[in-house]
DRENDO-1510 file (C-alpha; in Angstrom, 1 decimal, always signed):
<recs>
REC; n; res; u; v; w
REC; 1; MET; -12.9; +42.1; -11.3 .
REC; 2; THR; -11.0; +39.7; -9.0 .
REC; 3; LEU; -8.4; +37.7; -10.8 .
REC; 4; ASP; -8.2; +33.9; -10.2 .
REC; 5; LYS; -4.9; +33.1; -8.5 .
REC; 6; ARG; -5.0; +29.7; -10.1 .
REC; 7; LEU; -4.5; +31.4; -13.5 .
REC; 8; HIS; -2.6; +34.5; -12.6 .
REC; 9; ALA; +0.7; +34.6; -10.8 .
REC; 10; PHE; +0.5; +37.2; -8.0 .
REC; 11; ARG; +1.0; +37.5; -4.3 .
REC; 12; SER; +1.1; +40.6; -2.1 .
REC; 13; ASP; +4.9; +40.7; -2.4 .
REC; 14; LEU; +5.4; +39.5; -5.9 .
REC; 15; ALA; +3.5; +39.4; -9.3 .
REC; 16; ASP; +3.9; +38.6; -12.9 .
REC; 17; ILE; +5.0; +41.8; -14.7 .
REC; 18; ARG; +2.1; +41.3; -17.2 .
REC; 19; LEU; -0.3; +42.0; -14.3 .
REC; 20; ARG; +1.1; +45.4; -13.6 .
REC; 21; GLY; -1.9; +47.8; -13.2 .
REC; 22; GLN; -4.3; +44.9; -12.5 .
REC; 23; VAL; -3.1; +43.8; -9.0 .
REC; 24; ASP; -1.2; +45.3; -6.1 .
REC; 25; ALA; +2.2; +43.8; -5.3 .
REC; 26; GLN; +5.5; +45.0; -3.9 .
REC; 27; HIS; +7.5; +43.8; -6.9 .
REC; 28; PHE; +6.7; +42.9; -10.5 .
REC; 29; VAL; +9.0; +40.4; -12.2 .
REC; 30; GLU; +9.3; +38.9; -15.6 .
REC; 31; GLY; +8.9; +35.1; -15.8 .
REC; 32; GLN; +12.0; +33.0; -16.6 .
REC; 33; PRO; +11.4; +30.0; -18.9 .
REC; 34; ARG; +11.9; +26.5; -17.5 .
REC; 35; GLN; +11.0; +23.0; -18.6 .
REC; 36; VAL; +9.9; +19.9; -16.6 .
REC; 37; VAL; +12.6; +17.1; -16.8 .
REC; 38; VAL; +10.9; +14.5; -14.6 .
REC; 39; PRO; +8.0; +12.3; -15.5 .
REC; 40; ALA; +5.6; +14.4; -13.5 .
REC; 41; VAL; +6.0; +17.2; -11.0 .
REC; 42; SER; +3.4; +18.1; -8.3 .
REC; 43; ILE; +2.1; +21.6; -8.4 .
REC; 44; HIS; +1.5; +22.5; -4.8 .
REC; 45; ARG; -0.5; +25.2; -3.1 .
REC; 46; GLY; +2.5; +26.3; -1.1 .
REC; 47; PRO; +6.3; +25.8; -1.1 .
REC; 48; GLN; +6.2; +22.7; +1.1 .
REC; 49; GLY; +6.2; +19.1; +0.3 .
REC; 50; ASP; +3.1; +18.5; +2.4 .
REC; 51; ALA; +1.1; +21.4; +0.9 .
REC; 52; MET; -1.9; +20.3; -1.1 .
REC; 53; GLN; -1.3; +19.0; -4.6 .
REC; 54; LEU; -3.3; +21.1; -7.0 .
REC; 55; SER; -2.2; +19.6; -10.3 .
REC; 56; GLN; +0.8; +18.1; -12.0 .
REC; 57; GLY; +3.2; +19.2; -14.8 .
REC; 58; LEU; +4.3; +16.5; -17.2 .
REC; 59; LEU; +7.7; +15.8; -18.8 .
REC; 60; GLY; +8.5; +18.4; -21.4 .
REC; 61; GLU; +6.0; +21.0; -20.3 .
REC; 62; THR; +7.3; +24.6; -20.2 .
REC; 63; LEU; +6.6; +27.1; -17.6 .
REC; 64; GLN; +7.4; +30.6; -16.4 .
REC; 65; VAL; +9.2; +30.9; -13.0 .
REC; 66; PHE; +8.8; +34.1; -11.1 .
REC; 67; GLU; +10.7; +33.2; -7.9 .
REC; 68; GLU; +13.1; +30.5; -6.8 .
REC; 69; ARG; +13.7; +30.1; -3.1 .
REC; 70; ASP; +14.7; +27.2; -0.8 .
REC; 71; GLY; +14.4; +24.6; -3.5 .
REC; 72; TRP; +11.0; +25.8; -4.7 .
REC; 73; ALA; +9.8; +27.7; -7.7 .
REC; 74; PHE; +6.7; +29.9; -7.9 .
REC; 75; ALA; +5.6; +29.4; -11.5 .
REC; 76; GLN; +2.9; +29.4; -14.1 .
REC; 77; PHE; +2.6; +26.6; -16.7 .
REC; 78; ASP; +2.4; +27.6; -20.3 .
REC; 79; ARG; +0.1; +24.7; -21.4 .
REC; 80; ASP; -2.9; +25.5; -19.2 .
REC; 81; GLY; -1.9; +28.6; -17.3 .
REC; 82; TYR; -2.0; +26.9; -13.9 .
REC; 83; VAL; -0.1; +28.6; -11.1 .
REC; 84; GLY; +1.6; +27.0; -8.1 .
REC; 85; TYR; +4.8; +25.9; -6.4 .
REC; 86; VAL; +7.0; +23.1; -7.8 .
REC; 87; ARG; +10.2; +21.6; -6.7 .
REC; 88; ARG; +13.1; +23.4; -8.4 .
REC; 89; SER; +15.0; +20.1; -8.9 .
REC; 90; ALA; +12.3; +19.0; -11.4 .
REC; 91; LEU; +13.1; +21.9; -13.8 .
REC; 92; SER; +15.7; +22.7; -16.3 .
REC; 93; GLU; +16.8; +26.2; -17.4 .
REC; 94; THR; +17.5; +24.7; -20.9 .
REC; 95; VAL; +14.2; +24.5; -22.9 .
REC; 96; THR; +14.3; +22.0; -25.7 .
REC; 97; PRO; +11.3; +22.3; -28.1 .
REC; 98; PRO; +9.5; +19.0; -28.2 .
REC; 99; THR; +8.8; +17.2; -31.4 .
REC; 100; HIS; +6.6; +14.4; -30.1 .
REC; 101; ARG; +4.2; +13.6; -27.3 .
REC; 102; VAL; +3.3; +10.3; -25.6 .
REC; 103; ALA; +0.1; +9.1; -27.3 .
REC; 104; VAL; -0.6; +6.0; -25.2 .
REC; 105; ARG; -1.8; +5.8; -21.6 .
REC; 106; SER; +1.8; +5.3; -20.4 .
REC; 107; THR; +5.2; +4.1; -21.7 .
REC; 108; PHE; +8.8; +3.8; -20.6 .
REC; 109; LEU; +12.0; +5.7; -21.3 .
REC; 110; TYR; +15.0; +3.5; -21.4 .
REC; 111; PRO; +18.7; +4.3; -21.1 .
REC; 112; ALA; +19.5; +2.2; -24.2 .
REC; 113; ALA; +17.6; +0.9; -27.2 .
REC; 114; SER; +16.6; -2.3; -25.4 .
REC; 115; ILE; +13.5; -3.1; -23.3 .
REC; 116; LYS; +15.8; -5.0; -20.9 .
REC; 117; THR; +17.8; -1.9; -19.8 .
REC; 118; GLN; +17.4; -0.1; -16.4 .
REC; 119; PRO; +16.4; +2.2; -15.0 .
REC; 120; ALA; +13.2; +2.3; -17.1 .
REC; 121; VAL; +11.2; +5.4; -16.3 .
REC; 122; ALA; +7.4; +5.5; -16.8 .
REC; 123; VAL; +5.9; +8.5; -18.5 .
REC; 124; SER; +2.2; +9.2; -19.1 .
REC; 125; LEU; +0.0; +10.4; -21.9 .
REC; 126; ASN; +0.8; +13.9; -23.2 .
REC; 127; ALA; +4.4; +13.9; -21.9 .
REC; 128; ALA; +6.5; +15.7; -24.5 .
REC; 129; VAL; +9.8; +14.6; -25.8 .
REC; 130; THR; +12.4; +15.6; -28.5 .
REC; 131; VAL; +13.2; +12.9; -31.0 .
REC; 132; THR; +16.6; +13.1; -32.6 .
REC; 133; GLY; +16.7; +9.8; -34.5 .
REC; 134; HIS; +15.7; +6.2; -34.6 .
REC; 135; GLU; +17.3; +2.8; -33.7 .
REC; 136; GLY; +15.1; -0.2; -34.7 .
REC; 137; LYS; +11.7; +0.2; -33.1 .
REC; 138; PHE; +13.0; +2.9; -30.7 .
REC; 139; ALA; +13.0; +6.7; -31.0 .
REC; 140; ALA; +16.2; +8.2; -29.7 .
REC; 141; LEU; +15.6; +11.3; -27.5 .
REC; 142; ALA; +17.6; +14.5; -27.0 .
REC; 143; ASP; +18.3; +13.6; -23.4 .
REC; 144; GLY; +20.0; +10.3; -24.4 .
REC; 145; ARG; +17.1; +8.0; -23.6 .
REC; 146; PHE; +15.0; +5.8; -25.8 .
REC; 147; VAL; +11.2; +5.1; -26.2 .
REC; 148; ILE; +9.1; +2.8; -28.3 .
REC; 149; ALA; +8.5; +5.0; -31.4 .
REC; 150; GLU; +4.9; +3.6; -31.9 .
REC; 151; HIS; +4.0; +5.1; -28.5 .
REC; 152; LEU; +4.6; +8.6; -29.8 .
REC; 153; SER; +2.8; +11.0; -32.0 .
REC; 154; PRO; +4.2; +14.2; -33.6 .
REC; 155; VAL; +3.2; +17.3; -31.5 .
REC; 156; ASP; +0.8; +18.4; -34.3 .
REC; 157; GLN; -1.1; +15.2; -34.7 .
REC; 158; TRP; -4.0; +14.4; -32.4 .
REC; 159; ALA; -6.3; +11.6; -31.4 .
REC; 160; ASP; -9.7; +11.5; -33.2 .
REC; 161; ASP; -11.9; +10.7; -30.2 .
REC; 162; TYR; -11.2; +12.2; -26.8 .
REC; 163; VAL; -13.7; +9.8; -25.2 .
REC; 164; ALA; -11.8; +6.8; -26.4 .
REC; 165; VAL; -8.7; +8.4; -24.9 .
REC; 166; ALA; -10.4; +8.9; -21.6 .
REC; 167; GLN; -11.7; +5.3; -21.6 .
REC; 168; LYS; -8.1; +4.1; -21.6 .
REC; 169; PHE; -7.9; +5.3; -18.0 .
REC; 170; ARG; -10.6; +3.0; -16.7 .
REC; 171; HIS; -9.6; +1.6; -13.3 .
REC; 172; VAL; -6.8; +4.0; -12.8 .
REC; 173; PRO; -6.8; +5.1; -9.1 .
REC; 174; TYR; -8.4; +8.4; -8.1 .
REC; 175; TYR; -5.7; +10.9; -7.0 .
REC; 176; TRP; -6.4; +14.5; -6.0 .
REC; 177; GLY; -4.6; +16.8; -8.4 .
REC; 178; GLY; -3.3; +13.9; -10.5 .
REC; 179; LYS; -3.2; +13.7; -14.3 .
REC; 180; THR; -1.1; +10.6; -15.1 .
REC; 181; ALA; -1.7; +6.9; -15.5 .
REC; 182; GLU; -0.7; +6.4; -11.9 .
REC; 183; GLY; -3.6; +8.4; -10.7 .
REC; 184; LEU; -5.9; +11.3; -11.6 .
REC; 185; ASP; -8.9; +13.2; -10.6 .
REC; 186; CYS; -12.2; +14.1; -12.4 .
REC; 187; SER; -11.1; +17.3; -14.1 .
REC; 188; GLY; -7.6; +15.8; -14.7 .
REC; 189; LEU; -9.2; +13.0; -16.7 .
REC; 190; VAL; -11.1; +15.5; -18.8 .
REC; 191; GLN; -8.1; +17.7; -19.4 .
REC; 192; VAL; -5.6; +15.0; -20.4 .
REC; 193; ALA; -8.2; +13.4; -22.7 .
REC; 194; LEU; -9.1; +16.6; -24.4 .
REC; 195; GLU; -5.5; +17.7; -24.8 .
REC; 196; ALA; -4.6; +14.4; -26.4 .
REC; 197; ALA; -7.3; +15.2; -29.0 .
REC; 198; GLY; -5.9; +18.7; -29.6 .
REC; 199; LYS; -8.5; +20.5; -27.6 .
REC; 200; PRO; -7.1; +22.8; -24.9 .
REC; 201; ALA; -8.8; +22.6; -21.5 .
REC; 202; LEU; -8.4; +24.5; -18.2 .
REC; 203; ARG; -7.5; +22.4; -15.2 .
REC; 204; ASP; -10.3; +22.5; -12.6 .
REC; 205; SER; -13.9; +21.4; -13.1 .
REC; 206; ASP; -15.4; +24.9; -12.4 .
REC; 207; MET; -13.1; +26.4; -15.0 .
REC; 208; GLN; -14.1; +23.7; -17.5 .
REC; 209; GLU; -17.8; +24.2; -16.8 .
REC; 210; LYS; -17.4; +27.9; -17.7 .
REC; 211; SER; -15.2; +27.5; -20.7 .
REC; 212; LEU; -15.9; +24.2; -22.6 .
REC; 213; GLY; -18.5; +23.8; -25.2 .
REC; 214; GLN; -22.1; +25.0; -25.1 .
REC; 215; LYS; -24.6; +24.5; -22.3 .
REC; 216; LEU; -27.4; +22.1; -23.2 .
REC; 217; MET; -31.0; +22.8; -22.4 .
REC; 218; VAL; -32.3; +19.2; -21.9 .
REC; 219; ASN; -35.4; +17.6; -20.5 .
REC; 220; GLY; -34.0; +15.6; -17.6 .
REC; 221; PHE; -31.2; +13.6; -19.1 .
REC; 222; ASP; -32.8; +12.8; -22.4 .
REC; 223; GLY; -30.9; +13.3; -25.7 .
REC; 224; LEU; -27.4; +13.1; -24.3 .
REC; 225; LYS; -24.6; +12.0; -26.6 .
REC; 226; ARG; -21.1; +10.5; -26.4 .
REC; 227; GLY; -18.7; +13.2; -25.4 .
REC; 228; ASP; -21.1; +15.4; -23.4 .
REC; 229; LEU; -19.8; +16.7; -20.1 .
REC; 230; VAL; -21.9; +16.5; -17.0 .
REC; 231; PHE; -21.0; +18.9; -14.2 .
REC; 232; TRP; -21.7; +19.0; -10.5 .
REC; 233; GLU; -20.2; +21.5; -8.0 .
REC; 234; GLY; -16.6; +20.3; -7.8 .
REC; 235; HIS; -17.1; +17.3; -10.2 .
REC; 236; VAL; -17.3; +16.4; -13.9 .
REC; 237; GLY; -17.8; +13.3; -15.9 .
REC; 238; ILE; -17.8; +12.3; -19.6 .
REC; 239; MET; -20.7; +10.6; -21.3 .
REC; 240; THR; -19.6; +7.5; -23.3 .
REC; 241; ASP; -23.0; +7.0; -24.7 .
REC; 242; SER; -26.5; +8.4; -24.0 .
REC; 243; GLU; -26.8; +6.7; -20.6 .
REC; 244; THR; -23.3; +5.9; -19.4 .
REC; 245; LEU; -20.9; +8.2; -17.4 .
REC; 246; LEU; -17.1; +7.8; -17.2 .
REC; 247; HIS; -15.5; +9.7; -14.3 .
REC; 248; ALA; -12.7; +9.6; -11.8 .
REC; 249; ASN; -14.5; +9.8; -8.5 .
REC; 250; GLY; -13.9; +9.5; -4.7 .
REC; 251; HIS; -16.8; +7.0; -4.2 .
REC; 252; HIS; -15.1; +4.3; -6.2 .
REC; 253; MET; -11.6; +5.8; -5.8 .
REC; 254; MET; -10.9; +5.0; -9.4 .
REC; 255; VAL; -12.0; +5.8; -12.9 .
REC; 256; VAL; -15.2; +3.9; -13.7 .
REC; 257; GLU; -18.0; +3.8; -16.2 .
REC; 258; GLU; -21.5; +3.5; -14.7 .
REC; 259; PRO; -25.1; +4.4; -15.5 .
REC; 260; LEU; -25.4; +8.2; -15.3 .
REC; 261; ARG; -28.6; +7.9; -13.3 .
REC; 262; HIS; -26.8; +5.9; -10.6 .
REC; 263; ALA; -24.2; +8.6; -10.3 .
REC; 264; VAL; -26.8; +11.4; -10.3 .
REC; 265; ASP; -28.8; +9.7; -7.5 .
REC; 266; ARG; -25.8; +8.9; -5.4 .
REC; 267; ILE; -24.3; +12.4; -5.7 .
REC; 268; ALA; -27.7; +14.0; -5.1 .
REC; 269; ALA; -27.9; +12.2; -1.8 .
REC; 270; THR; -24.9; +14.2; -0.7 .
REC; 271; GLY; -26.8; +17.4; -1.5 .
REC; 272; LEU; -25.1; +18.1; -4.9 .
REC; 273; PRO; -27.4; +18.2; -8.0 .
REC; 274; VAL; -26.1; +18.4; -11.6 .
REC; 275; THR; -25.3; +22.0; -12.3 .
REC; 276; SER; -25.0; +21.8; -16.1 .
REC; 277; ILE; -24.4; +19.6; -19.2 .
REC; 278; ARG; -22.1; +20.9; -21.9 .
REC; 279; ARG; -21.5; +19.7; -25.4 .
REC; 280; LEU; -18.2; +20.3; -27.2 .
</recs>
């Protein structure tokens, strides 16, 4: 069996020690724990700033680093297992266990307990923070910053309806590899919405199609329900009711809700039929 390099950290010269006996590599190393300390860090295909962005790691996420060289880290993220290259400057060797996560589409971190202070830094849904106290309507964080407490949820409390979470991203720009309120792609939308509801999801649409829910055997598109996932090769969308699809897509270059049959016909015209429908 060939291991997926998106989910297993290995190259011809270097590999995760946990893969010994499964892959060939010159050296096997143990991952070193790190934590993201910027609002979002790009996960690149290679150790260059112009290499394709594959995904993003959010504030507070932890990861295992297998190599650091020339300002880059070859790493695997703990939350979804994704592997790639991230800028070393975005990471901390000190890992602080988070107590809360951002539960709204986006919010700001302030240097003081006042909305008038600068610099205010935007963070997105599912970013993780460590709360150490409260000052008025603000939560005080371990890094010295402040955030509106009502914008947070404890790390063990989840949204009730992942579709409602996804709908909060309507009109957010389409952004390849993105998973924040500034921009995201189709599978990023599905992943962040499911994670906010306490449902782990892999990153890419092909992974999601293989691992999420149960495949429906339907007559055409009859009998679909809110929350069903519709897959094409390289694309995924969320049904918000029996006839309406929510998806981040390159046609509109944003997250939109539209009649499912419109999307099906338009995408079919490019030679891509629906490959499956899955119900969680």
